[in-house]
N, C-alpha and C positions, 0 to 999 in steps of 0.2 A: 737629571740631576735635580733639574728645575722644578718637578712635581715635590723632589723634597726638599728645596725653598719653600715652597707654596704650607707643604705641609707645618712645616715646621714657624714657621708664622702663624701660622691660624693655632699651635701648640704653645707658643706663648704667647698668647691672645692679642695680638697685632690685629684689629676688622677687615682682614681681607677679603673679596668676592673673589668667585669665577671670574665674573666679568672683566676685575682689575687683570686678575692674571692672562688671562686671553687678550687682551689691549696690551699687556708686554709682551708676549708671545709676538701679537701682530708687531711689534715697535721692533721687536725683534728678527721677525723677518722679511721685511724693509728696507734694514741692515740703515737704522738710521742714526746708529752708534757704532764707533769704530769697534772692535773685539778689543777690548780692553776691559779688566777688573773695575777700574775704576767709572769707567762711563757706564758697565750695566751699573754700578753700585749706583750711581745716578740715577739713572735712570727708572729701576726697580725703586728705588726710594718716590719719586717723584707718582711713580704709577700708583704704588700699593700703599704711601702712608699717608692719610687723610688729615690725623693730628699728630702736633709736633709733640705729646705727651707716650708716643709712640716710639720715637725717634730710637732713644736709649737701645728696647725691645727690636729694633728693627734692625740695630747694626751689632748687636750680638747677633742673632740667628746668622744673619749674612758672613759675620765673621767664621762665626764655628762653621759652617755650608762650603764657604767658599773660599775662604783664606785657613781655615783649621785652627785661629789662634784659640780655642777655647780647648780641644782635643787632641792635641798634637801627640801621633803616636806615632812613635822611631821607629816603630815596623813597616809603618807605609811612607817613610820619607823618600822611597826610589820611586814611587809614586812622580815624584817634581819633577819637573823637566831639566836636562842635563842642560838645554841650553838657555837657563831662566840661570842657572847660577852662572854660567859662561858670560851672560851678557853682565852679573852684577861683575864679576871680577875683569873685566873690559874696559868697566864703567869705574870702578873705585880703585884697583889696584898699580900698582907699576909692574914694569916687566920683571924685575928681581923679585919681586912678593908674588906675582904667577909663579916666576918659577918654586918659589918655596913652599905654594900650593899641590904642584907638582909633586916635591919630593912626599908631602904627607899624605898621597894619594886621593887627594878629592876630600868634596865634602860628605860624603857616602862616609867613608872611612875616619871622616871627622866625629859625626856623628854616632858610631859607632864606639870610638874615644869615649865622647863621651861618657855613652850609657853606664861602659867600666868601670870610668873614673867615681859618678853618681854613684855607683853600688860602692862601690868601694870604701865613698867620702862617707856614705850610709853606714856601714858597716866598720872603720876604723876609728868613724867621730872627725869633727870639723875643724881640725887645726891646718888643714894643707895651705901653704902660703901661695900657692898659683905659681909658682915656678918649677922646672922641669927637674930641679936640682937639691926642690923642698924636702920637707921633712916628711910630707906624704905622697908629695907631688898631685897632689888633687887641686880644686879648685882654690879662690882666694886671691887675695886683695895682690898688683905687683906681679912682678916676674914674668918672664917671658912663654908661660902657658897659655895655650889657644881658650882654656875656661878662666875666669873670672870675670874679677870688676873695674880691675885696675893695670893690670896686665900689658905688654904689647903683642900682639901675634898678628902677623897679616890677616889669616880667615880665621877669626875668635869668634869663640859665645862667651856673653857676656851675661853672666848669674851673679843677677842681685842688682844695686845703684839704678840712681833714679836717668843715669843717662852715663854714655862711655866717653873715656878721657882722647880717644884717638879716630874713633867711626870708621873702623874696619870690621867693627861684628858684623858676621853674613845675619846671622839669626839672634835677635834681645829676647833671650828666655826670660822675660818677666811674666807675672802674673799683669792680665791685662786688666788697666784701671777705667773705669769712665767715669764722667763728669756726667749725672741724669739729667735727664729732663723728662723724669718720671711724674707720676702726682704729687709726689711728694716735695717739689723743690719750689723754693720761694720764686716769686713771679720777677719778669724782665719785664718794661712795659708793652715790648710787642709780644708777649704771650698773655698778657691782659689785658690787651685789647683783642685777644682773640675769644678769651671767656667769655669778656662782658658784650661782644655780639651775640649770645644768646639769647640776652636781654632785647628786643628789637620788638616795635611794634610799626610796623609800616604805614602809611596814610599819606595822602595830599591834601595838604592844604594850603593856603593865601593864595598869594595872586599868581594869575596862569603866565607863568614865565618859562614856560620852558613847552621845544616843541613837540606838539604829540605825534611822533611820525605815522605809526598806524593807523591817527587818524589822519593825520592828513592826506594818506595814499587812498586812504577810504573815500575821503570828501572826495578829495577831485574826481575818483572813476566816479561816483554816484552825481555828481556836477557837470562834470566834463570840463572844468577848467578850473584850476591849483585855488583849492582852499586850504590855506595856515591853517592848523588848530594849534592851542597853546593851551597848556595843563600845569599844574600846581608844581613845584618840585614834589618828589618823593621824599619823604623825613622820617627817620624814629621819633614816632607823636612818643615815649614813655622819657617820662617825667622821673626827675632824682634831684632827693636833699640826703644829701652826708655833711655826716656831724662827724669828723676826727679829732682824737683825743693827742694832745700836744701838752711837750713838757715831760720832764721825771723821765721814769723809766721808759714814755714812748721815745726817745734821742736816740735811742739806740735804734731804732726802727725807721728815720726820716726816710733816708733813701728809697725805700720801698713801697711808704707811704707817696714819696713823691711822685713816684714811677703810678703810682695805681691812681693820683689825681691826673697827673696828665693824660693817661690812656681814659678816661672816663671826660673829660674837655674835650677828648674828641671823636670821642664815640655818640655822646649824648648831645642834644643841642639844644634840651630844655634842663639845664644842671643847676641846684643852686648847692653852696656848703658853707658852714659855719666850723667853731674852734670850740672845744671844750675841754676843762683840766680833772682826767680822772674819771667821773663822772655827769652826769649832765644836770646839770641846778636851775634856778633860776634866771639866770642870763647865762646867751653866748656871746662870742665875737665874730667880725671878718677880718681882722686886719692883729697881728698878735706884738705889733710894736705899740698898740694904740689900745691894749686890752683893757688896763684899766679905767679909762676912760671912756672910750665908745664901744660901751657895751650896751647887748641888742637882747630887749624879754623877751626869754623861753616864748611866751603865751602870745607875741606877740607872730613869733618866727609859727606855732604852729598854727595860728590863726590863716595867717598868711598862704600858707598853701593847703592846696585841696584835697581831699582820701586819694584823689587818682594818683599822687607822689608815691614814690617807691623810697624808701627810707632804708640808709645804708649807714650803722656806727662802724669808724672805725678806730679800735683802741685794744690794747692789751688789757685793758677791766684789770689790772693788778695795781693793788691799793690795799689801805686800810678798809675791811669788811664796814666800820664804824663811816666812812665816808660814803657808802652807800645806804644803811640801815638807820642813822640817828641825824637828829638836827645839832648844826652847829658841826657836822660830820667835816666839813669840806676840810686842808688845810688850808686855805688862800682865806675865807672870809666866814663867818656866821651864816649859813644856808638854814632859812626858818624850817624850809621842811625838807624831808631827806630824798637823799637822789633817786632811789627806788620809788619814790612817785612820782616824778618828772620822767622816768623809763618807761614806767606801767602808764601815765598818762599817750607816753608818743604812741604804744603798743595797742591802745584801747582806739584812738583816733584814727590812728593806720593800720590800711590788712594788709600791708605788705612790707614786712621790716627786719632788716637783717645786721648781726653784729659777725664784722670782720676783724679776726685776732691775729695778730702778725706773730703772736709766741705760738711756738709748735704746741701742738695740740698733746703730745705726749707728755706736756708740763704742765698741762692745764690742773689734773689732779692735785699739784701743790699748792696752790695759791686760792686759798677762802673763794676771796673776791672771785677771782673766775667763776666758780659756781654758783655765789649767788646772784652776778648776771644773767649767768644760763638761766638760770629759774623764770628770771624776770623775762629774759625770751622766749619762755615758752622752747629753750633749748636751740633757738635758733642763732647759734652761734656757729661761725664756721672759720676753718685756718685758712691764713690768704696765702692759698697754694692755688696751683691750678687747677687740684680735682674740689679742693672748697670754694673754691670761688664759682665754679663751676656748681657745685651744688646751690652755693647761695643764691644764683641766676635763676635755676630751676627755683630754687623758693619765692622767689618775686614776682614770675609769672605766672605761677599756680592759681 
């Protein structure tokens, strides 16, 4: 079973290695957990999953291999230990309800009845009312049949409906749904931090205010007396300059941009940011409340920060194409030069420039302005998703 689990994870493209599998087997051999499915789930997930984007794939494989949620075979239900079902009964049902279960013939009998009812329902139509005295005697809402979504029976099987009303169903016979944690999901602050960590270049700079343990031990051993060696703190030396599109169509992406901003401030010791609206023009600003009176010349910004900065634009690039390609195209002021010229200047001055777009990539082809910006960025536009941010960081460290 465990080898099958390992093989199916590989087949689902979860990057697990033989070494990790052997580590999991060693943990089981040492009995570091109780022998329960839940404990094994958390242990195996910790041992085998290295990237959060693979959690959903792992859950699906685990559910299939160990819980049978995806490929439940009615003919294989006899493999379910009887003591499991008895434990469920003892925990949730009254003595009177247990007696009714015995009269029904137990769980196996119930599943046989379900198979017959489902077959009958399919052949005769789906107009059963869920009551034993109903029109078809099949599944449906209400009544006392053990099959359905709204009825009451001490040993029922719920079909459809997102939740039961009585909480007595032994098996929820619903389609299994997952909230994706895969590559296409928009990011939360924690996932953003994980993705940004690819953009790292560590070095020790500044004042020696941190104890160098290895150096102190070596110096003490060589000199024969206590020799305390200090060293500068190890810091991420990557420098980042962020330009945030603000207002208009970006209002719907405020939460995501706030999460990106918060994560970036945590991950990068040297980070600066400025705001613009729709497209970059001759001025930017730091405070949106005072953007009309405290604007900063874009040329000054570009001359202030050296070529070693990594430039990240964040915006949906959704506007009239005239705002990019024509003088005076801005919706807020008369711009002497087209926005395209300013974007091009940034890409010419800096070697590492990317554009993060919070709009889903599948919608990009329907917005002409996005195509214009992508061309100006030399196709270095990426969706603001786990996969997109990972690709953007790879582009910046090339």
